[in-house]
Structure formats: C-alpha cells, structure tokens
Phi, psi and omega in degrees: 000134183287161177302316182296320180291327176299316183288349180267007181242110187300320183294337176275312183295326177300315180291323178294308184291330177300334181266357183260152171286162179305317181296321179296320179300312183288332174294317177300321181296343180267001185279325180194172183296318180296318178295319179299316179296320180295318180293315180299319179293320179294313182297318181300321183276322186283320180261054178270100186296326180293319176296320179298319184280345181301337179293337185245333182223146181286327183235087182299330181296312178295323178299314180291327175297321177294319177301315182294322181292325185259349184077013180284153180223157175263137175212200182075202186293336180295317178295321178296318178300315182300312183286334182264001178058042179233164176228125173247100189304333184278353187278153180265179171251117182257122177251125177258125191229156171287145183305315182295344187251002189293327180287326175297318178296314180298318178297321179298318180298319181289323189263333192232347188285337189084186180062007177053054179293136174233147178288130180242098185292144170277176179302133178077358177275153176301143182287334179254126184302324181297339182260005183286162178235130182295332182272098184249136183294341183286346180247085183257073173220180189264015180231331186233137177244356178185151176225131181233129186254136176238127185241137180280171170289170184292133180272174183299331180274006177085001181260172176239142170278136180234126174242129177252128174264110185254117187270119181282138178289318181251297176204156179304318181292329175298321178296318181294319182290346177259015175298168185292329184203169185292336186297333182257011178272067178230145189220141170238118173262184177297334190251329191212148170256139183232139162242121186282335179227066189291324182294314178296320186283311189259335181263323185254349182052045179245147176232112181267127181292131180239342183221074186289355182272356184291141184293329185275011189309306188295316179298317181295318181295319178298319182297313184281334172295321178293338178269008172100011181261139174275119181271123185242123176277326181222140172287153176290163178298325178298319178295318181299322183276344187283128178283352181245010178299138181292346182238038182277161175300131183191156168275127190240155172224153184296338181247025182277181184287346178271349178263163171249116178249129183239099178299140183257156177295118185261008182302121178089344182283129181272124176243097183284157170290153181293331173199172180294340181267359186248145173288157177294137179290126180266006179226164176277123180306329180301328183295341182272003178276136181225169182193169173254127174256114188243127176243123181287172179296343178262006176085012179272129185257149174211151177251127183237127178203157171253169176238141176281128173233101184203149176284356180282329184250139178290321181252162173260136184238144170279142183216151165298148187300324181292326178291322177295321176299322178295323185281334189305312179300325178294313181297315186299314181293314184288326182294328177295319178294315182295325179299318178295318181297318186285334175293331181268348180217102185277355180279111184298340180300337185249012177283156178262131174238144187245021177303327183297342180269354183302316179303320178292319177297318180295318179300317179295319179300314181295321179293315181297327182264008178052040177274126180291163182269031168300327185270358179220146178285000000 
C-alpha cells in the first residue's frame, strides 16, 4: 500500500498520529496535500476544546463566552492534558481570573455550568461564596490572592468534578509565568490554546525549574516525574551555550515562534466589545503578554516580567521591561484624558479602552529597537 493511500485512511492515520508528538504531526502535514488534509482532519477532531470541556461543564460554548467576557483562562494540568492528548481522571479544572471578575466566574459555575456545582469553603473562608473576599491571608505570595473551590455532585463513577477559581494578584498570565517549571506553562483562553515551551514539554519531555522557592515544589515534581517528565534544576553547559536550545535566554511573547498556538473553533462563542466605544478585539488578548526568559551561566532559569497597570487598558498584561518603558509615555498622556472623561461619565459601557492598539504598539516597539521577528510570527 502506498504512502498516499495510507494517509487517506482515517483508522490508520488516527493510530499513527496518536503515537506522534505535536511537532511530528505538523511536519508530516507539510509533506504533501494528502498529508496536510489528513493532519487537518485529525487536529480538528483531536483538539476539540468543546469536547474536552464537556467533562466539567454542560455547555462549553457558554462557558467559553464567559471566559472571553471576564478574561479568565484555563491552566495547570488541564491545559497540559488538552495539548498532550492525555487524560488524568484525578485532575481538576483550574481557572485563573482577574480579581474584579472572580465572583462573576463563581456565580456562573453555580448557576450555569451544570453538574450541580456547589462552593466548598476552605478553612477560614466565608461559608457563602457571595460573602467571600479575594484577599485571603492564607495566600501570601506575589501571584495569587485567593482560591475558591466548586465541587459537583457525585457522578456515576463515584467521583466529583472539581473546578478551582484562582484569583490572580496582578494578572492571570503573571500567575502562570511564576509557576514552578516550564511543563505547566500552558494556557487555554476562550480563543486559543498556548504552550509557551512546547519543544521542551512535548518533544523532549523536560521540565526546567523556574521558581524553586515555591512551597509545593516537591509534590509537584513528584507528580510530573510520575507522568514521564524529567525535572531539571539546571541546564547543562551545552544547553546554555547552544543558540538553538529550546530553553535559551530570550525575549518571549505568548504568540512567538517558540510557542505553540492552537486556534480554537469559535463557532457560537460570543466575543463582546470591551465597551460600546471600543472596536471588537480581532486578536486574543493573551497573545500580547510577554516576558524575559533568562538562563544564567550556571543553567539556572528565571522568568522576569512587569505588569501593565493603567486606566488605558481593560486588561493587565505581562511585558518585558523595555516594552513597558516604551508604553509609559503613551499611557501617561492618555490616562489623564480618560480620567477626566470617566469623572463625567460613570457608566463603564461608554469608557474608552485601548487594548485594540496593543498589536500596533508592539510592532512599533520591535521596529524601533531593530528586534528581528525571531520572537514573532
């Protein structure tokens, strides 16, 4: 049987692609038209985000519309499972949310998710979710200010679905970039799935430690080592010196060439404008997040980023420090104007947000600094 005829049989290509890494699958898709069609058909069925989310919510379309409206994102092991085409039945669904929106997300889970989710308070938390406070003393770190758990009724298999609403202190992406290692730096937004370090994660099965001070370090490392990942505290000298190492020092963006971005089927998902005065965003806000990935001469890695805090932007974004310096004069001038406008009109529906200009600002920054587009597609 010829190569072309093999690729024209779904029962064969499904078994073949199931054994391939993501990069291998897309490489096969570049060999010929028949291979491309086979890969596209496989990807459409295998990376079906709505089917993936059905385990936790009855209506994934409405759930994703809520994610887009609130800026919430999925991360943790659930995002890794989706991109790696695996299922770990014991894992939860972790939602990282902006502090002003966490109650809207929690209410949606209770009222609309299905599975009869109920709020299960931890020690010292308010018994009623409506009375909770995002700023909780039990979370004394620089990325998270609160965690709220919602548990489903008992399922037929005797288990419970658990969704955790994790309130970011600065921004959801800031929390993800401060994770313990690269293996869990994967994100699913309403629009796109991202793996920030796909080659290390899916091709090399390596997890480079980036935040060794975290208290949960040992438990997390044991869990991911049991799932087949090599936990690395330091890169080798060869890796440090290599200009093509997947974990080399670099300025990064969530949508750059070193990341894997997987656009999701948006049929039925509602993407509202940020206000009546703003155009609809034609890009995923997550794609505008950036950071510095720094590896020392001894192979120790760290993630460095600033966060935008301005009345000019609806969302807060992580940025490399030089890009934030570039943005400050823009923010300062416009925020003074917006402050005057908002004092005269308290209805947020008519406020101006300038998130839609971020792609153009980033493009100008890269051009002005003569930065090549190695870091951007």
